[in-house]
C-alpha angles and dihedrals in degrees: 000000000000100000121119139196119304090023092288122148094214133013114281092009094133094060094042091049091054093049093048092046092052092048096046097044092047106036095154092050090048094051091047092050092049091048091052093048091050093046093048090048091050093048091049091048093049096045096043104038115004099046108014115187117260114251118271092209128040133172128225125202108218125163144261118333114275093022131120094262092056089048090054093043091058091052091050091050093054093051097043090051088064088061092049095256121131114218116198110206110213116194116220141166091267141261098347094054091041092058092048092051094045092049090054111076089199095056094085092233115127104175135015141189113232135180124233121255097039104085144340141202093283093055095036107033122184095042128116128205123225088199138275105300106187149344115272103216113201101212112200107204123180137176120249144070097251116097111240121194104174130055090222088075087070093071109131092020133119108250131183108216101170133261124306110278096025123126088228091061093049094054093039091055091048094049094044095040093053087059095046097260111135142133090292096052101036143019106259113193129194094230128127144157123023092346092059093046092051091048090051093048092050095047097250090117131042098201139006138191113227120194100192131122116262093249094055116114090238095058094040092052092049092048089056097041111119094214099041127075134192114235116239103217100206093184093054093120091057090052091054090055092049092045109030093192090067125082132198117237128187123219101206122232112269095006093124095047114359094184093056094035095243113198095027092213141010111291124208112221127189115227143177126200129248127225132192111225133191136175119271091247095062112131110263091228090055091049089053092050091049091049088053091050092049090052091051093048103039109027097082120100121250136170092291107031136050121236111275094014090117143084095039130214092224137048118198094205107037136041109265121235110246090212092055093044091051090050093052091049101043105018125227121333120260092261094045090052095060109019135062119264095249092049093051090053092048092050090050090052091051091050089049090052092050091050090048090048091052094046098044112017101047095052089045092055090051090054094048096085090052090050091050091048090053093048093050094047091045092054093046093047089050089057089048090055090052090047090053090051088059091048093052089060092060109114141136118277098033112162120237090249092055092049089050090052092051090050090052090051091049092052090052090053089049092051090047089053090053091047093055092081091210113200118248094256090064096044092113090063091049095046090049090053092047091050091053090047089054091050091053091046090055091050091051090049090053092049091050091047090052089061094053 
Protein backbone atom coordinates (compact mmCIF):
# COMPACT_ATOMS: atom_id res chain seq x y z
CA UNK A 1 0.00 0.00 0.00
CA UNK A 2 1.19 3.47 -0.72
CA UNK A 3 -0.59 5.40 1.99
CA UNK A 4 1.33 7.34 4.67
CA UNK A 5 0.70 8.87 8.08
CA UNK A 6 -2.07 11.46 8.44
CA UNK A 7 -3.78 10.04 5.35
CA UNK A 8 -1.17 11.50 3.02
CA UNK A 9 -0.18 9.78 -0.21
CA UNK A 10 3.46 10.91 0.01
CA UNK A 11 5.60 12.40 2.85
CA UNK A 12 4.99 16.12 3.40
CA UNK A 13 2.04 16.13 0.99
CA UNK A 14 -0.20 18.08 3.36
CA UNK A 15 2.11 21.12 3.52
CA UNK A 16 2.84 21.01 -0.20
CA UNK A 17 -0.82 20.79 -1.04
CA UNK A 18 -1.55 23.92 1.01
CA UNK A 19 1.25 25.85 -0.66
CA UNK A 20 0.21 24.82 -4.17
CA UNK A 21 -3.41 25.54 -3.48
CA UNK A 22 -2.53 29.02 -2.24
CA UNK A 23 -0.35 29.68 -5.25
CA UNK A 24 -2.79 28.42 -7.82
CA UNK A 25 -5.85 30.07 -6.37
CA UNK A 26 -4.06 33.41 -5.97
CA UNK A 27 -1.73 33.72 -8.99
CA UNK A 28 -1.67 37.53 -8.98
CA UNK A 29 -0.86 37.67 -5.29
CA UNK A 30 1.83 35.05 -5.74
CA UNK A 31 3.47 36.99 -8.57
CA UNK A 32 3.30 40.21 -6.61
CA UNK A 33 4.87 38.54 -3.58
CA UNK A 34 7.62 37.04 -5.68
CA UNK A 35 8.25 40.39 -7.33
CA UNK A 36 8.52 42.12 -3.96
CA UNK A 37 10.93 39.49 -2.64
CA UNK A 38 13.11 39.76 -5.73
CA UNK A 39 13.06 43.54 -5.67
CA UNK A 40 13.90 43.65 -1.96
CA UNK A 41 16.76 41.22 -2.53
CA UNK A 42 18.07 43.27 -5.44
CA UNK A 43 17.92 46.49 -3.44
CA UNK A 44 19.72 44.88 -0.50
CA UNK A 45 22.39 43.43 -2.80
CA UNK A 46 22.97 46.76 -4.55
CA UNK A 47 23.08 48.82 -1.38
CA UNK A 48 25.18 46.36 0.62
CA UNK A 49 27.68 45.04 -1.91
CA UNK A 50 27.48 46.62 -5.35
CA UNK A 51 27.26 50.28 -4.29
CA UNK A 52 28.22 50.53 -0.60
CA UNK A 53 27.73 53.93 0.94
CA UNK A 54 30.82 56.13 1.33
CA UNK A 55 31.98 56.57 4.93
CA UNK A 56 30.59 59.48 6.91
CA UNK A 57 33.74 59.75 9.04
CA UNK A 58 37.36 59.43 7.92
CA UNK A 59 40.69 60.00 9.65
CA UNK A 60 43.72 61.83 8.28
CA UNK A 61 47.26 61.37 9.57
CA UNK A 62 48.94 64.77 9.54
CA UNK A 63 52.12 65.61 11.44
CA UNK A 64 53.41 67.25 14.59
CA UNK A 65 51.29 69.98 16.15
CA UNK A 66 51.87 73.39 14.67
CA UNK A 67 53.26 71.99 11.42
CA UNK A 68 52.12 72.38 7.82
CA UNK A 69 50.25 69.09 7.75
CA UNK A 70 48.15 69.96 10.76
CA UNK A 71 47.46 73.33 9.13
CA UNK A 72 46.23 71.59 5.97
CA UNK A 73 44.25 69.02 7.95
CA UNK A 74 42.27 71.75 9.70
CA UNK A 75 41.36 73.30 6.33
CA UNK A 76 40.26 69.95 4.94
CA UNK A 77 38.10 69.34 8.00
CA UNK A 78 36.25 72.65 7.61
CA UNK A 79 35.44 72.02 3.95
CA UNK A 80 34.45 68.37 4.33
CA UNK A 81 32.10 69.32 7.15
CA UNK A 82 30.06 71.29 4.60
CA UNK A 83 29.42 68.02 2.76
CA UNK A 84 28.40 66.25 5.97
CA UNK A 85 31.69 64.35 6.32
CA UNK A 86 33.53 64.31 9.64
CA UNK A 87 37.31 64.43 9.30
CA UNK A 88 39.30 63.36 12.34
CA UNK A 89 42.73 65.00 12.36
CA UNK A 90 45.31 62.67 13.91
CA UNK A 91 48.67 64.25 14.83
CA UNK A 92 51.74 62.13 14.13
CA UNK A 93 55.51 62.43 13.93
CA UNK A 94 55.29 63.01 10.19
CA UNK A 95 55.61 61.19 6.87
CA UNK A 96 57.26 58.02 8.17
CA UNK A 97 54.56 57.32 10.74
CA UNK A 98 51.85 58.38 8.29
CA UNK A 99 52.95 55.77 5.76
CA UNK A 100 53.00 53.04 8.43
CA UNK A 101 49.51 53.96 9.62
CA UNK A 102 48.06 54.18 6.14
CA UNK A 103 49.56 50.82 5.13
CA UNK A 104 47.88 49.17 8.14
CA UNK A 105 44.10 48.68 7.48
CA UNK A 106 43.53 48.28 11.23
CA UNK A 107 45.09 51.63 12.16
CA UNK A 108 41.90 53.60 11.56
CA UNK A 109 43.72 56.03 9.26
CA UNK A 110 42.10 56.51 5.83
CA UNK A 111 44.20 59.27 4.25
CA UNK A 112 47.59 60.80 4.98
CA UNK A 113 49.80 63.66 3.92
CA UNK A 114 53.31 62.59 2.96
CA UNK A 115 56.42 64.34 1.76
CA UNK A 116 58.37 63.46 -1.37
CA UNK A 117 61.66 61.63 -1.12
CA UNK A 118 60.64 59.30 1.72
CA UNK A 119 58.92 56.38 -0.03
CA UNK A 120 57.19 55.30 -3.26
CA UNK A 121 54.75 52.71 -4.61
CA UNK A 122 57.34 49.95 -4.62
CA UNK A 123 58.13 50.46 -0.95
CA UNK A 124 54.53 51.22 0.05
CA UNK A 125 52.23 49.16 -2.23
CA UNK A 126 48.47 49.40 -2.12
CA UNK A 127 48.40 53.20 -1.78
CA UNK A 128 46.96 55.70 -4.24
CA UNK A 129 47.90 59.33 -4.65
CA UNK A 130 45.34 62.08 -5.05
CA UNK A 131 48.10 64.23 -6.51
CA UNK A 132 50.84 66.51 -5.30
CA UNK A 133 49.11 69.24 -3.34
CA UNK A 134 51.79 71.80 -2.46
CA UNK A 135 55.42 72.66 -2.16
CA UNK A 136 56.93 71.82 1.19
CA UNK A 137 59.39 74.63 1.75
CA UNK A 138 62.13 73.75 4.25
CA UNK A 139 62.83 77.15 5.77
CA UNK A 140 66.23 77.25 7.44
CA UNK A 141 66.08 79.97 10.07
CA UNK A 142 69.05 80.88 12.28
CA UNK A 143 69.88 83.44 14.94
CA UNK A 144 72.38 86.16 14.19
CA UNK A 145 73.01 89.30 12.20
CA UNK A 146 75.53 87.83 9.77
CA UNK A 147 74.17 86.68 6.39
CA UNK A 148 74.81 82.96 5.88
CA UNK A 149 74.47 81.33 2.47
CA UNK A 150 75.70 77.77 3.03
CA UNK A 151 74.55 75.10 5.52
CA UNK A 152 78.21 74.18 6.16
CA UNK A 153 78.47 77.38 8.17
CA UNK A 154 76.26 75.71 10.80
CA UNK A 155 78.98 73.30 11.92
CA UNK A 156 79.25 73.31 15.67
CA UNK A 157 75.72 74.75 16.04
CA UNK A 158 72.58 73.43 17.74
CA UNK A 159 70.08 72.61 15.02
CA UNK A 160 66.48 71.36 15.23
CA UNK A 161 65.86 68.94 12.36
CA UNK A 162 62.48 67.42 13.32
CA UNK A 163 61.45 64.18 15.03
CA UNK A 164 62.53 60.74 13.87
CA UNK A 165 60.28 59.54 11.05
CA UNK A 166 59.29 62.99 9.87
CA UNK A 167 59.80 64.17 6.31
CA UNK A 168 61.37 67.35 7.66
CA UNK A 169 64.13 65.33 9.27
CA UNK A 170 64.79 63.36 6.07
CA UNK A 171 65.26 66.51 3.98
CA UNK A 172 67.17 68.35 6.71
CA UNK A 173 69.68 65.51 6.97
CA UNK A 174 70.11 65.51 3.19
CA UNK A 175 70.64 69.27 2.98
CA UNK A 176 73.00 69.37 5.96
CA UNK A 177 74.80 66.14 5.08
CA UNK A 178 75.63 67.34 1.56
CA UNK A 179 77.50 70.24 3.19
CA UNK A 180 79.30 68.12 5.78
CA UNK A 181 77.03 68.91 8.71
CA UNK A 182 76.14 65.76 10.63
CA UNK A 183 75.91 64.37 14.14
CA UNK A 184 79.70 64.51 14.46
CA UNK A 185 80.08 68.13 13.41
CA UNK A 186 76.92 69.65 14.97
CA UNK A 187 74.26 69.04 17.59
CA UNK A 188 71.18 67.76 15.76
CA UNK A 189 68.03 67.75 17.87
CA UNK A 190 64.66 66.01 17.18
CA UNK A 191 62.59 69.12 17.86
CA UNK A 192 59.96 70.70 15.61
CA UNK A 193 56.95 72.98 15.60
CA UNK A 194 56.23 75.47 18.34
CA UNK A 195 58.86 73.93 20.65
CA UNK A 196 61.61 74.54 18.09
CA UNK A 197 60.49 78.11 17.44
CA UNK A 198 60.42 78.90 21.16
CA UNK A 199 63.88 77.38 21.63
CA UNK A 200 65.24 79.50 18.79
CA UNK A 201 63.66 82.67 20.18
CA UNK A 202 65.13 82.04 23.64
CA UNK A 203 68.60 81.24 22.33
CA UNK A 204 68.54 77.53 23.19
CA UNK A 205 68.93 76.69 19.49
CA UNK A 206 71.04 78.27 16.79
CA UNK A 207 69.03 77.11 13.75
CA UNK A 208 65.81 75.31 12.97
CA UNK A 209 64.14 73.77 9.94
CA UNK A 210 60.50 74.81 9.61
CA UNK A 211 58.17 72.94 7.24
CA UNK A 212 55.20 75.30 7.18
CA UNK A 213 53.50 77.08 4.25
CA UNK A 214 54.58 80.70 3.68
CA UNK A 215 51.24 82.09 4.86
CA UNK A 216 51.34 80.28 8.21
CA UNK A 217 51.64 82.50 11.31
CA UNK A 218 54.83 80.70 12.37
CA UNK A 219 56.71 81.48 9.15
CA UNK A 220 55.39 85.02 8.95
CA UNK A 221 56.49 85.73 12.52
CA UNK A 222 59.99 84.33 11.91
CA UNK A 223 60.38 86.29 8.66
CA UNK A 224 59.67 89.49 10.60
CA UNK A 225 61.75 88.60 13.69
CA UNK A 226 64.54 91.11 14.21
CA UNK A 227 67.01 88.55 15.59
CA UNK A 228 66.21 85.69 13.22
CA UNK A 229 67.29 85.37 9.58
CA UNK A 230 66.37 83.06 6.73
CA UNK A 231 69.34 81.32 5.13
CA UNK A 232 69.80 81.96 1.41
CA UNK A 233 71.03 78.55 0.16
CA UNK A 234 72.99 79.69 -2.87
CA UNK A 235 73.78 76.14 -3.91
CA UNK A 236 70.13 75.07 -3.89
CA UNK A 237 70.18 74.15 -7.58
CA UNK A 238 73.04 71.74 -6.98
CA UNK A 239 71.05 70.08 -4.19
CA UNK A 240 68.11 69.49 -6.55
CA UNK A 241 70.44 67.66 -8.95
CA UNK A 242 71.83 65.50 -6.14
CA UNK A 243 68.33 64.82 -4.73
CA UNK A 244 65.79 64.91 -7.63
CA UNK A 245 62.81 64.95 -5.26
CA UNK A 246 63.86 68.42 -4.09
CA UNK A 247 63.05 71.68 -5.85
CA UNK A 248 64.51 75.16 -5.61
CA UNK A 249 62.14 77.98 -4.75
CA UNK A 250 62.89 81.69 -4.70
CA UNK A 251 61.51 84.07 -2.08
CA UNK A 252 61.52 87.39 -4.01
CA UNK A 253 63.13 90.49 -2.54
CA UNK A 254 60.61 92.58 -0.59
CA UNK A 255 57.74 90.03 -0.85
CA UNK A 256 57.30 89.82 2.95
CA UNK A 257 57.34 93.57 3.55
CA UNK A 258 57.83 95.64 0.43
CA UNK A 259 57.96 98.93 2.31
CA UNK A 260 60.83 97.78 4.52
CA UNK A 261 62.44 95.67 1.79
CA UNK A 262 62.03 92.33 3.62
CA UNK A 263 63.81 90.21 2.57
CA UNK A 264 66.54 92.57 1.32
CA UNK A 265 67.40 90.24 -1.59
CA UNK A 266 66.10 87.12 -3.34
CA UNK A 267 66.41 84.08 -1.12
CA UNK A 268 66.86 80.50 -2.41
CA UNK A 269 64.79 78.02 -0.44
CA UNK A 270 64.96 74.25 -0.68
CA UNK A 271 61.60 72.48 -0.90
CA UNK A 272 60.02 69.08 -1.33
CA UNK A 273 56.45 68.43 -2.48
CA UNK A 274 53.51 67.02 -0.54
CA UNK A 275 51.04 64.36 -1.63
CA UNK A 276 47.75 63.16 -0.18
CA UNK A 277 47.59 59.37 -0.16
CA UNK A 278 44.79 56.93 0.48
CA UNK A 279 44.36 53.17 0.34
CA UNK A 280 43.25 51.56 -2.90
CA UNK A 281 39.91 50.50 -1.35
CA UNK A 282 38.75 54.03 -0.61
CA UNK A 283 35.20 54.70 -1.89
CA UNK A 284 35.29 56.45 -5.31
CA UNK A 285 32.76 59.07 -4.20
CA UNK A 286 34.95 59.93 -1.24
CA UNK A 287 38.01 60.22 -3.50
CA UNK A 288 36.10 62.63 -5.72
CA UNK A 289 35.04 64.69 -2.72
CA UNK A 290 38.62 64.77 -1.42
CA UNK A 291 39.90 65.81 -4.85
CA UNK A 292 37.41 68.67 -4.83
CA UNK A 293 38.58 69.66 -1.35
CA UNK A 294 42.23 69.60 -2.42
CA UNK A 295 41.39 71.81 -5.36
CA UNK A 296 39.67 74.33 -3.11
CA UNK A 297 42.51 74.42 -0.59
CA UNK A 298 45.60 74.24 -2.81
CA UNK A 299 44.76 75.75 -6.21
CA UNK A 300 45.24 79.37 -5.18
CA UNK A 301 48.46 81.17 -6.03
CA UNK A 302 50.93 82.14 -3.32
CA UNK A 303 54.48 83.48 -3.26
CA UNK A 304 55.88 80.16 -4.52
CA UNK A 305 53.20 78.63 -6.74
CA UNK A 306 51.07 79.76 -9.66
CA UNK A 307 47.29 79.55 -9.52
CA UNK A 308 46.09 76.09 -10.57
CA UNK A 309 49.55 74.53 -10.27
CA UNK A 310 48.26 72.24 -7.50
CA UNK A 311 46.86 69.67 -7.06
CA UNK A 312 48.63 67.83 -9.86
CA UNK A 313 47.33 65.11 -12.17
CA UNK A 314 50.51 63.07 -11.82
CA UNK A 315 52.69 61.85 -8.99
CA UNK A 316 56.21 60.69 -9.78
CA UNK A 317 56.44 58.46 -6.70
CA UNK A 318 52.99 56.92 -6.18
CA UNK A 319 50.29 55.43 -8.40
CA UNK A 320 47.76 58.13 -9.21
CA UNK A 321 44.04 57.58 -8.51
CA UNK A 322 42.08 57.44 -11.77
CA UNK A 323 39.08 59.01 -10.05
CA UNK A 324 41.14 61.98 -8.84
CA UNK A 325 42.87 62.40 -12.20
CA UNK A 326 39.52 62.39 -14.00
CA UNK A 327 38.18 65.01 -11.59
CA UNK A 328 41.17 67.32 -12.18
CA UNK A 329 40.80 66.97 -15.94
CA UNK A 330 37.04 67.24 -16.32
CA UNK A 331 35.82 68.76 -13.08
CA UNK A 332 32.84 67.50 -11.05
CA UNK A 333 30.00 65.58 -12.68
CA UNK A 334 26.76 67.38 -13.49
CA UNK A 335 25.07 66.04 -10.35
CA UNK A 336 28.04 66.84 -8.09
CA UNK A 337 28.09 70.37 -9.43
CA UNK A 338 24.57 71.19 -8.25
CA UNK A 339 23.55 68.65 -5.60
CA UNK A 340 24.84 67.80 -2.11
CA UNK A 341 27.27 64.92 -1.73
CA UNK A 342 24.80 62.66 0.13
CA UNK A 343 22.02 63.24 -2.42
CA UNK A 344 24.28 62.36 -5.36
CA UNK A 345 25.21 59.09 -3.68
CA UNK A 346 21.53 58.29 -3.05
CA UNK A 347 20.58 59.01 -6.67
CA UNK A 348 23.36 56.74 -7.92
CA UNK A 349 22.09 53.95 -5.68
CA UNK A 350 18.56 54.35 -7.05
CA UNK A 351 19.89 54.19 -10.60
CA UNK A 352 21.87 51.07 -9.70
CA UNK A 353 18.73 49.49 -8.26
CA UNK A 354 16.74 50.27 -11.41
CA UNK A 355 19.45 48.79 -13.60
CA UNK A 356 19.57 45.70 -11.42
CA UNK A 357 15.79 45.46 -11.56
CA UNK A 358 15.84 45.63 -15.35
CA UNK A 359 18.64 43.10 -15.75
CA UNK A 360 17.43 40.53 -13.20
CA UNK A 361 13.78 41.03 -12.38
CA UNK A 362 12.30 41.46 -15.89
CA UNK A 363 13.83 38.24 -17.28
CA UNK A 364 12.79 36.46 -14.09
CA UNK A 365 9.17 37.49 -14.57
CA UNK A 366 9.31 36.25 -18.14
CA UNK A 367 10.48 32.88 -16.87
CA UNK A 368 7.79 32.66 -14.19
CA UNK A 369 5.06 31.19 -16.45
CA UNK A 370 7.47 28.46 -17.56
CA UNK A 371 8.31 27.69 -13.97
CA UNK A 372 4.63 27.46 -13.03
CA UNK A 373 3.97 25.19 -16.03
CA UNK A 374 6.77 22.90 -14.99
CA UNK A 375 5.49 22.76 -11.41
CA UNK A 376 1.93 21.95 -12.48
CA UNK A 377 3.01 19.26 -14.94
CA UNK A 378 5.39 17.79 -12.36
CA UNK A 379 2.64 17.46 -9.74
CA UNK A 380 0.18 15.95 -12.24
CA UNK A 381 2.79 13.53 -13.55
CA UNK A 382 3.56 12.52 -9.98
CA UNK A 383 -0.09 11.59 -9.53
CA UNK A 384 0.07 9.66 -12.80
CA UNK A 385 3.01 7.69 -11.42
CA UNK A 386 0.97 6.80 -8.32
CA UNK A 387 -1.96 5.84 -10.54
CA UNK A 388 0.26 3.53 -12.56
CA UNK A 389 1.48 1.92 -9.32
CA UNK A 390 -2.12 0.95 -8.58
CA UNK A 391 -2.62 -0.44 -12.12
CA UNK A 392 0.49 -2.62 -11.85
CA UNK A 393 -1.08 -4.37 -8.84
CA UNK A 394 -4.08 -5.55 -10.87
CA UNK A 395 -3.96 -9.33 -11.14
CA UNK A 396 -6.24 -12.29 -10.88
CA UNK A 397 -6.99 -13.63 -7.48
CA UNK A 398 -6.84 -10.35 -5.54
CA UNK A 399 -8.54 -10.61 -2.18
CA UNK A 400 -11.39 -8.27 -1.32
CA UNK A 401 -9.26 -6.54 1.32
CA UNK A 402 -6.53 -5.85 -1.26
CA UNK A 403 -9.04 -4.41 -3.71
CA UNK A 404 -10.43 -2.20 -0.93
CA UNK A 405 -6.94 -0.94 -0.17
CA UNK A 406 -6.32 -0.07 -3.84
CA UNK A 407 -9.64 1.76 -3.95
CA UNK A 408 -8.66 3.76 -0.87
CA UNK A 409 -5.36 4.71 -2.50
CA UNK A 410 -7.18 5.70 -5.68
CA UNK A 411 -9.50 7.99 -3.75
CA UNK A 412 -6.51 9.67 -2.12
CA UNK A 413 -5.08 10.34 -5.57
CA UNK A 414 -8.43 11.75 -6.67
CA UNK A 415 -8.61 14.04 -3.65
CA UNK A 416 -5.00 15.14 -4.24
CA UNK A 417 -5.89 16.05 -7.84
CA UNK A 418 -8.82 18.15 -6.61
CA UNK A 419 -6.58 19.85 -4.04
CA UNK A 420 -4.04 20.96 -6.64
CA UNK A 421 -6.16 23.95 -7.62
CA UNK A 422 -4.82 23.86 -11.17
CA UNK A 423 -5.28 27.17 -13.05
CA UNK A 424 -7.72 27.24 -15.96
CA UNK A 425 -4.98 27.24 -18.58
CA UNK A 426 -3.91 23.78 -17.40
CA UNK A 427 -7.42 22.29 -17.16
CA UNK A 428 -6.75 19.86 -20.02
CA UNK A 429 -4.05 18.16 -17.93
CA UNK A 430 -6.33 17.93 -14.92
CA UNK A 431 -9.30 16.59 -16.92
CA UNK A 432 -7.08 13.97 -18.54
CA UNK A 433 -5.87 12.83 -15.11
CA UNK A 434 -9.43 12.69 -13.74
CA UNK A 435 -10.53 10.62 -16.76
CA UNK A 436 -7.79 8.10 -16.16
CA UNK A 437 -8.66 7.95 -12.46
CA UNK A 438 -12.25 7.13 -13.42
CA UNK A 439 -11.06 4.39 -15.78
CA UNK A 440 -9.03 2.77 -13.01
CA UNK A 441 -11.96 3.16 -10.64
CA UNK A 442 -14.19 1.30 -13.11
CA UNK A 443 -11.65 -1.51 -13.45
CA UNK A 444 -11.47 -1.85 -9.68
CA UNK A 445 -15.27 -1.96 -9.53
CA UNK A 446 -15.28 -4.78 -12.08
CA UNK A 447 -12.68 -6.73 -10.07
CA UNK A 448 -14.71 -6.28 -6.90
CA UNK A 449 -17.87 -7.32 -8.71
CA UNK A 450 -16.17 -10.47 -9.93
CA UNK A 451 -15.67 -11.56 -6.30
CA UNK A 452 -19.35 -11.15 -5.44
